[in-house]
Every structure is written in structure tokens, then in C-alpha cells.
C-alpha positions as CSV (number, residue, x, y, z in Angstrom):
1,X,-31.8,33.7,58.4
2,X,-31.0,37.4,58.0
3,X,-29.3,37.4,61.4
4,X,-27.3,34.5,60.4
5,X,-26.2,36.2,57.2
6,X,-25.2,39.5,59.0
7,X,-23.2,37.6,61.3
8,X,-21.2,35.8,58.4
9,X,-20.6,39.1,56.7
10,X,-19.2,40.7,59.8
11,X,-17.1,37.5,60.5
12,X,-15.6,37.7,56.9
13,X,-14.7,41.4,57.2
14,X,-12.9,40.8,60.5
15,X,-10.8,38.0,59.1
16,X,-9.9,40.0,56.1
17,X,-8.8,42.8,58.3
18,X,-6.9,40.6,60.5
19,X,-4.9,39.2,57.6
20,X,-4.1,42.7,56.2
21,X,-2.9,43.9,59.8
22,X,-0.8,40.7,60.0
23,X,0.9,41.5,56.5
24,X,1.9,45.1,57.9
25,X,3.7,43.8,61.0
26,X,7.5,44.3,61.1
27,X,9.8,41.4,60.1
28,X,10.8,40.9,63.8
29,X,7.3,40.2,65.0
30,X,7.2,36.5,66.1
31,X,3.4,36.3,66.2
32,X,1.8,33.8,64.1
33,X,0.7,34.8,60.6
34,X,-1.5,33.0,58.2
35,X,0.4,30.9,55.5
36,X,-0.8,30.0,52.1
37,X,0.1,26.7,50.5
38,X,-0.1,26.3,46.7
39,X,-0.6,22.7,45.6
40,X,1.6,21.7,42.7
41,X,-0.1,21.0,39.3
42,X,-0.8,17.6,38.4
43,X,0.5,18.4,34.8
44,X,2.9,21.5,35.1
45,X,4.0,21.0,31.6
46,X,2.2,20.3,28.3
47,X,2.3,16.4,27.6
48,X,4.2,15.1,24.5
49,X,2.5,12.6,22.4
50,X,4.0,9.2,22.4
51,X,5.9,8.3,19.3
52,X,4.1,6.0,16.9
53,X,4.4,2.3,17.3
54,X,7.5,0.8,15.8
55,X,7.3,-2.0,13.5
56,X,8.0,-5.4,15.0
57,X,11.4,-6.9,13.8
58,X,11.2,-9.7,11.3
59,X,14.4,-11.4,12.6
60,X,12.7,-13.5,15.2
61,X,10.5,-15.1,12.3
62,X,13.0,-15.4,9.5
63,X,16.5,-14.7,10.7
64,X,18.7,-11.9,9.5
65,X,17.7,-11.9,5.9
66,X,14.5,-11.9,3.7
67,X,14.8,-14.1,0.7
68,X,12.4,-13.0,-2.0
69,X,11.9,-13.9,-5.6
70,X,10.7,-11.8,-8.4
71,X,10.4,-11.8,-12.3
72,X,11.8,-8.5,-13.5
73,X,10.0,-8.3,-16.9
74,X,6.9,-6.3,-16.0
75,X,7.8,-2.7,-15.8
76,X,7.0,-0.4,-13.9
77,X,6.4,-3.1,-11.3
78,X,9.7,-4.7,-11.7
79,X,12.4,-4.3,-14.4
80,X,16.2,-4.2,-14.9
81,X,17.6,-0.7,-15.8
82,X,20.5,0.1,-18.0
83,X,22.8,-0.6,-15.2
84,X,21.5,-4.0,-14.6
85,X,19.9,-3.0,-11.3
86,X,16.5,-4.1,-10.2
87,X,14.1,-1.3,-10.3
88,X,10.4,-0.7,-10.1
89,X,7.4,-0.3,-7.6
90,X,7.5,-3.8,-6.0
91,X,11.3,-3.6,-5.8
92,X,11.2,-0.3,-3.9
93,X,8.4,-1.6,-1.8
94,X,10.3,-4.8,-0.8
95,X,13.3,-2.9,0.0
96,X,11.3,-0.7,2.5
97,X,9.5,-3.7,4.1
98,X,12.9,-5.2,4.8
99,X,14.1,-2.0,6.1
100,X,11.2,-1.5,8.3
101,X,11.6,-5.1,9.6
102,X,15.2,-4.5,10.5
103,X,16.7,-7.4,8.1
104,X,18.8,-7.6,4.9
105,X,17.0,-8.2,1.7
106,X,18.0,-11.0,-0.7
107,X,16.0,-10.2,-3.8
108,X,16.4,-12.6,-6.8
109,X,15.2,-12.2,-10.3
110,X,14.2,-15.7,-11.3
111,X,13.3,-14.6,-15.0
112,X,10.3,-16.9,-15.0
113,X,7.2,-15.7,-13.5
114,X,5.2,-19.0,-13.8
115,X,7.9,-20.8,-11.4
116,X,7.4,-18.1,-8.7
117,X,4.7,-19.8,-6.8
118,X,6.3,-23.5,-7.0
119,X,9.6,-21.9,-5.9
120,X,7.8,-20.5,-2.7
121,X,6.0,-23.8,-2.3
122,X,9.4,-25.8,-2.2
123,X,10.9,-23.4,0.4
124,X,13.4,-22.0,-2.1
125,X,12.3,-18.4,-1.0
126,X,10.5,-17.0,1.8
127,X,8.5,-14.8,-0.5
128,X,7.7,-13.6,-3.8
129,X,6.7,-10.3,-5.2
130,X,5.9,-9.7,-8.9
131,X,2.6,-7.8,-9.2
132,X,1.0,-11.3,-8.3
133,X,-2.7,-11.2,-8.1
134,X,-4.2,-13.8,-5.5
135,X,-6.7,-16.2,-7.2
136,X,-8.6,-19.1,-5.9
137,X,-6.3,-21.4,-7.8
138,X,-3.2,-19.6,-6.5
139,X,-4.4,-19.7,-3.0
140,X,-4.5,-23.6,-3.0
141,X,-0.9,-23.5,-3.6
142,X,0.4,-20.5,-1.6
143,X,-0.7,-18.0,1.1
144,X,-0.8,-14.2,0.3
145,X,-0.4,-11.0,2.1
146,X,-3.0,-8.4,2.1
147,X,-3.3,-6.6,-1.2
148,X,-0.9,-3.6,-1.2
149,X,-2.1,-1.8,-4.2
150,X,-5.8,-1.7,-5.3
151,X,-5.4,-1.8,-9.3
152,X,-7.3,-0.2,-12.0
153,X,-7.3,-1.7,-15.6
154,X,-7.1,0.1,-19.1
155,X,-8.2,-1.0,-22.6
156,X,-5.6,0.3,-25.2
157,X,-5.2,0.4,-28.8
158,X,-2.5,1.6,-31.2
159,X,-2.2,5.5,-31.2
160,X,-3.3,5.8,-34.7
161,X,-6.5,3.7,-34.7
162,X,-9.9,5.6,-34.1
163,X,-11.2,2.9,-31.7
164,X,-13.6,3.9,-28.9
165,X,-15.8,1.9,-26.6
166,X,-18.2,2.7,-23.5
167,X,-18.3,-0.6,-21.9
168,X,-15.3,-3.2,-21.4
169,X,-17.4,-5.9,-23.0
170,X,-17.6,-3.8,-26.2
171,X,-14.1,-5.3,-27.2
172,X,-15.8,-8.7,-28.3
173,X,-16.1,-7.4,-31.7
174,X,-12.4,-6.7,-32.0
175,X,-9.1,-9.1,-32.3
176,X,-7.9,-8.6,-28.6
177,X,-4.8,-9.3,-26.6
178,X,-4.2,-10.0,-22.8
179,X,-1.2,-11.0,-20.7
180,X,-1.2,-14.5,-19.7
181,X,-2.1,-15.6,-16.0
182,X,-3.3,-12.1,-14.9
183,X,-6.6,-11.2,-13.4
184,X,-7.6,-9.8,-16.7
185,X,-6.7,-12.9,-18.6
186,X,-9.0,-14.7,-16.3
187,X,-11.8,-12.0,-16.6
188,X,-11.6,-12.4,-20.5
189,X,-12.0,-16.1,-20.3
190,X,-14.7,-16.2,-17.4
191,X,-16.6,-13.1,-18.8
192,X,-16.2,-13.1,-22.5
193,X,-14.9,-16.3,-23.9
194,X,-16.8,-19.1,-22.1
195,X,-20.1,-17.3,-22.4
196,X,-19.5,-17.3,-26.1
197,X,-19.4,-13.5,-26.3
198,X,-15.8,-13.5,-27.8
199,X,-14.7,-16.1,-30.4
200,X,-11.5,-17.9,-29.2
201,X,-9.8,-17.2,-32.5
202,X,-10.0,-13.4,-31.6
203,X,-8.4,-14.1,-28.4
204,X,-4.5,-13.6,-28.2
205,X,-2.5,-14.3,-25.0
206,X,1.0,-12.9,-24.4
207,X,3.8,-13.8,-21.8
208,X,4.8,-10.0,-21.5
209,X,3.4,-6.5,-21.7
210,X,6.0,-5.8,-24.1
211,X,5.1,-8.8,-26.4
212,X,1.3,-7.5,-26.4
213,X,2.3,-3.9,-27.1
214,X,4.6,-5.0,-29.8
215,X,1.3,-7.0,-31.4
216,X,-0.7,-3.7,-31.2
217,X,2.1,-1.8,-33.0
218,X,2.0,-4.4,-35.9
219,X,-1.8,-4.4,-36.0
220,X,-1.8,-8.1,-35.1
221,X,-4.3,-7.3,-32.5
222,X,-6.5,-4.1,-32.3
223,X,-7.3,-3.9,-28.7
224,X,-5.3,-4.9,-25.5
225,X,-6.0,-5.2,-21.8
226,X,-3.4,-4.1,-19.1
227,X,-3.2,-2.8,-15.7
228,X,-3.4,0.9,-15.8
229,X,0.1,1.2,-13.9
230,X,1.7,-0.9,-16.7
231,X,-0.1,1.2,-19.4
232,X,1.5,4.4,-18.4
233,X,5.0,3.0,-19.2
234,X,3.9,2.6,-22.8
235,X,1.6,5.4,-23.0
236,X,4.4,8.1,-22.2
237,X,6.3,6.7,-25.1
238,X,3.3,7.0,-27.5
239,X,3.3,3.2,-28.1
240,X,-0.4,2.9,-27.1
241,X,-3.7,4.9,-26.6
242,X,-5.9,4.4,-23.5
243,X,-9.5,3.9,-24.8
244,X,-11.0,3.2,-21.4
245,X,-9.8,3.0,-17.7
246,X,-11.9,1.5,-14.9
247,X,-11.8,-1.2,-12.2
248,X,-12.7,-4.2,-14.4
249,X,-11.6,-6.7,-11.8
250,X,-11.7,-5.7,-8.2
251,X,-8.4,-7.0,-7.4
252,X,-4.8,-6.1,-6.8
253,X,-1.2,-7.6,-6.1
254,X,0.1,-9.1,-2.9
255,X,3.1,-10.9,-1.7
256,X,3.1,-14.6,-2.1
257,X,4.3,-16.7,0.9
258,X,4.6,-20.4,1.7
259,X,1.4,-22.0,3.2
260,X,1.4,-21.8,7.0
261,X,3.9,-19.1,7.4
262,X,1.2,-17.1,9.4
263,X,3.8,-15.3,11.6
264,X,5.6,-13.9,8.6
265,X,2.1,-13.2,6.9
266,X,0.9,-11.1,9.9
267,X,4.3,-9.2,10.1
268,X,4.2,-8.3,6.4
269,X,0.5,-7.4,6.9
270,X,1.3,-5.0,9.7
271,X,4.1,-3.4,7.7
272,X,2.0,-3.0,4.5
273,X,-0.7,-1.4,6.7
274,X,1.7,1.1,8.1
275,X,3.1,1.9,4.8
276,X,-0.3,2.5,3.3
277,X,-1.5,4.7,6.4
278,X,1.6,6.8,6.4
279,X,1.3,7.4,2.5
280,X,4.4,5.7,1.4
281,X,2.4,3.6,-1.1
282,X,1.0,6.7,-2.6
283,X,4.6,8.1,-2.9
284,X,5.9,5.4,-4.9
285,X,2.7,5.0,-6.9
286,X,3.3,8.6,-8.0
287,X,6.8,7.9,-8.8
288,X,6.2,4.9,-10.9
289,X,2.6,5.1,-12.0
290,X,1.8,8.9,-11.8
291,X,-1.5,8.1,-9.9
292,X,-2.6,7.8,-6.3
293,X,-4.2,4.8,-4.4
294,X,-7.7,6.3,-5.2
295,X,-7.4,7.9,-8.5
């Protein structure tokens, strides 16, 4: 074994000297010289990450225009500004959805929240957006996209009233107000009125947030229930004072669609998922509500 190792060492030294001598030969020497071939690198340059997947176009599903209905009487979700323009969280969201889908947006203010779902059902519009919370009853009439904003709720009173509560159900001792056909309206009826905790003559239901805030101002009611996003528009004007904020009902708004429009539903869900992931929802929530998706 030792003899073999000695032989290999001598052989290696001999080869090294031969290579060195060959390198010293004049350029005119035509004798063979060893050559070294350098294999090209499989990845000579850093790879560049592929761009994010683009949103599939909506046009193969709906044509060139997305026809949407709203009821612009629920700030800051949707409202009409001084220049008669539609504004609000839902409006900006739907504008971005149409933009991402590569189609034009035809957004109509029907001025009648209660008629939105029947208009979708009749095919008068392809979608409706107006802070519509899906419910079991509504799902029998129309389909819904995924929820695009998990909502929190607030219990409010007039700024000068020294009312405080620790639990949402503590409001049963007061004359309260709630906005009709909202998730909070259903919660009050199912959790407070039907079990007999809240006397029915203490329950006041209003068509709009503005009407309920006016009732608080006039002391017609002492306590009101509203979505936290809606409360901020009135709290900043010192029209209401927040007593308690929490997720009283685990719900949120979604886009209403006609039953069976599964392709459109999937496409909208894909865009909504992308907007949430990118933080676009957070940005417009901060703009209109001054709070993030997960406060």
C-alpha cells in the first residue's frame, strides 16, 4: 500500500512539472499542450422572480361592462357628495374591481336599499354592493361573493349622556335604536327581543343611520347600535359617543349576485382575495373608516 502511494505522489509531481514546462515553451512550438475547458454555468445570472399572476378578465363572463346597483344613503360605505358624485368605501372597491377585471363600470344609485336584491334576482343588474350582509334569508334569494370586510359593531349614545355598559346585552334596560335589515337588527330581534330580554316598545328601527342619529340627538332613544365603520362618520362630528366596540355579530358585507352566476362569483372572489392580500382593502378602510382589517 505504501509503495502504491509513493508511486502516485511521484506520478503527480511529474505531471505538474510537465504542465509547467509546456507553459514555458515558445509560441512557435507546435508540440501538443494540455487544454482546459470551462463548462458554462447553468445559471450565469441571478434569476428574476416572475411577476404576480394577473387577474383574469371579466369580459368573457359579462361583456365589456359590469352593471352594479347600490343605495347611496349609508356613509361612509356609499353616499353622494356635494358635487353629486358617488363616493364611499364600496364605491371605490367596486371601481377597483372593474379596473382589475378590465371592464367598464356602470354603477347606479337606486335610492332604495330594500329593492336591491329583487333587482338582482330579475337580472336588472349583474351585482349589487351596499354594505349588504349575507343572511340565511338573503341567500335563498341571491348568491354572494366572499365577505370583503370583516365588520365590528359599536354601541353609541348622545355625547352628553353618561351611559356606560360592559356587555352588549346590558342595553336592554334602555330605549334603543337599530337600522332595519342589518345584521345588528337581526341580532337584537333574535338575542334580545324574542327571548323577552328587551321589551318590544323599547325597540326602535330606522331606515337610515342618519335617522337613528337624529333620534339620539333628540333623546327619542338613549342607545343605538351601528357598524363601527359607520359610527366614525358621526363620531368625528361629535354627534354620537361610542360606549362599546366589539364584534357583536361575526359577519361582514359581500357583493350580491344572481343565483347561478358561478363564473362571475368566482372571478369576483379571486379579485377580492387579491385586493385583501395586497393591502388595498386596508388602504381604503383607513381612508374611510380610520381602522384596519384587524383592529
